[in-house]
N, C-alpha and C positions, 0 to 999 in steps of 0.2 A: 304302660303300654307293652313293655317287654315282658312283664309278668303274664299279662293276658295272652300275648303271642305264644309264650312258652306253654301256658296252660292248654290253649287250643291245640298246639302242635302235639303235646303229650297225649291228650285225650283222643286225638286222631288215630294214634297207633292202636289204642284199645278198640276203637270203632272198626279199623281195618282188620284187626284180628277176628273180631266177632263177625264181620261181614264175610270173611273167608269160610265161616261155617255154613254159609248158605249159597254162595256163588263162587265161581272161579276167579282167578286173578284178572283175566281179560274182561270178563263181564263187570267186575267191580271197577276196574279202571275206566272202562267205557262209560259207565254211569257217572263216575266221579268227574271225568273230564267234560262230559256233556253238560253237567250242572255248572261247572266252572265256565264253560264257553257261553252258555245262555246268560249267566250273570254278567259277563263282560260286554254283551251286546249293547245294553244301555250306556256303558262307558264309551263305546265307540261313537255313538250318536252325540253324546254330551261333549266329548272332546272335539268332534268335528264342528259342532255348533259354536264353540268358543274359539275355534281357529287354532287349537293346539297342534303343533307339529308343522305349521306352515313354514315353508322355506323361503319366503319372500319372493324375489324375482328370479324364478328358476324357469328355464325353458321347458317346453313340452317334452323334448327328448331326454333332458336330464331327469325330469319327473318320472318318465317311464322307466328309465334306467334305475332310479332309486326304488321304484315300486317293484321292479324285477328282482333287485338284490334283496329287498325286504321279504319277498315271497320265498326266494331260495333260502335265506337265513331262517325264516319261519319253519320251512319244511325240515331243514337240518336240525334245528332246536327241537321240533316236535318229535322227530325220530329218536333223538337222544333221550328225551324225557319219557317217551313211550317205553323204550327198552329199560331204562333205569327204574321206572315205576313198576313195570311188570316184574322185574327181578326182585324188587323190594317186596311186592305183594307175595310172590312165591316164597321169599325168605321168611316173611312174617308167618306164613302157614307152617313153616318147619321149626320155628323157635319161639321163645317167649317174647312178649311185647317189650320188656325191658332191654333184652339183648338187641332186638331189632332197632329200637330207638337209639341205643348207644352206638351201635355200628353205623347207623345212618348219620348220626351226629359227627362221626369221624371224617366226613367229607371236608370239614373245616381244616383238618390236618393236611389235606391235599393242596390247599392254597399256597402255603409256604414252599411245599415241595415243587409244585409247578412253577413257582416264582424263580426257583433256581435256573430252570431252563429259559426263563425270560430275562435273565441277568438282573433280577431284583434281589436285594439283600434283606434278610430278616434278622432281627436282633436276637440276643441271647435268650431273653424272656420267651420269645416265640418258640425257639427250639426246645427250651425246657418244657413248655406247655405241650409241644408235640410229643416229647418223650413220655410225659406223664399220661397223655391220652393213649398212646400205643401200649404202655404198661397196663393201663386200665382195661384196654381191650383184651390183652393177653390174660389177665386175671379173670375177666368175665367169661371168656370163651373156653378156657382150659378147665377140664373137670378134675 
């Protein structure tokens, strides 16, 4: 399953790069997220039909408050992914697919770094991996 996921993820960068030859970053992302949204609609109906996400005995006011928080959270997450995806698309147009994929994969490095601010400790192996990743980024990007 992980191999298939990695394969799909890697092929997506090639498709994104080729797509940028025909349309701009905003058009590409609009089409991409519209397809994703349409594919999620059946999931919404399915999950509602099986009662997933039911909160048991919750008052109407609490349910409205939860829905309100979910809408605000969805808008915030949507804005962040919109900016990030657009910047990634613009970056893919300026560099090779391999570099874009590697740089995008470095978001994993941010997890232990953000963990410092949340008072979470990471082991020595994690920090060695972070150092290797940053060194790889340096070697990849410096001509």
